[in-house]
N, C-alpha and C positions, 0 to 999 in steps of 0.2 A: 096387712103383711108388708115390711119393708123392702126397699131395693136394694141391689148390692152396691157395696161399697165404689165400685167404678162408678156405678147410675148417679151415687150421692154426688162422688168427684164431678162429674159432667155436668150436673144442674149449677154445681157452685160456680163452675168454670164458664157457664153459660150467663149467669148472672154476672160475674165480673166483666164479659164481654160485651153484654148491653150496657153497663153501666158504664165502661171506658169507652165506649162510642158515642153515650150522649154525653160524656164532658168531654170529649173531643169536639162534637158536634157544637157545643156551646161555647167553648175556646175558639173554635177556628168562626163561628160568629162574631164571637167579641174581639179578635185580635186578627184575624184573615188567617187563611190556610197556611201560608207560610213562617209563621212566626214559630218560634223555636219552641215555645212549649207546644204548641199545636203538633208539630212535627215530633216531639218527644213522646206526645199522648199517641200517636200512629205509631210510633214503633213499639211502645206498651201493647197496643192493640192487637198487631202485627204477631207479637209473640205469644199472647193470648189465643190468638187464633192458630198459630202453629202447634201450642200445648193441645189445645182440641182436637186439631185434625190427627195428630199422633196418637190419641185415644183409641180414635176409630181405625187408624193404620194397623197399630200396634198394641191389642187390646193385652193389659193383664202386665204387660212389661212397664208403664208407668205408673 
């Protein structure tokens, strides 16, 4: 049995979050935490986390 479309979207978003987090860690290890590229990656991760949180707070709206 397949999951709901929302469940599928949540799984995709979780994978994106984990990948972005790893990307940020690698960039921070290479360039330092205050590097512009790391800060940008952190902001992108924040956006993904906010989107994931919204899926739980407002199910079916997004």
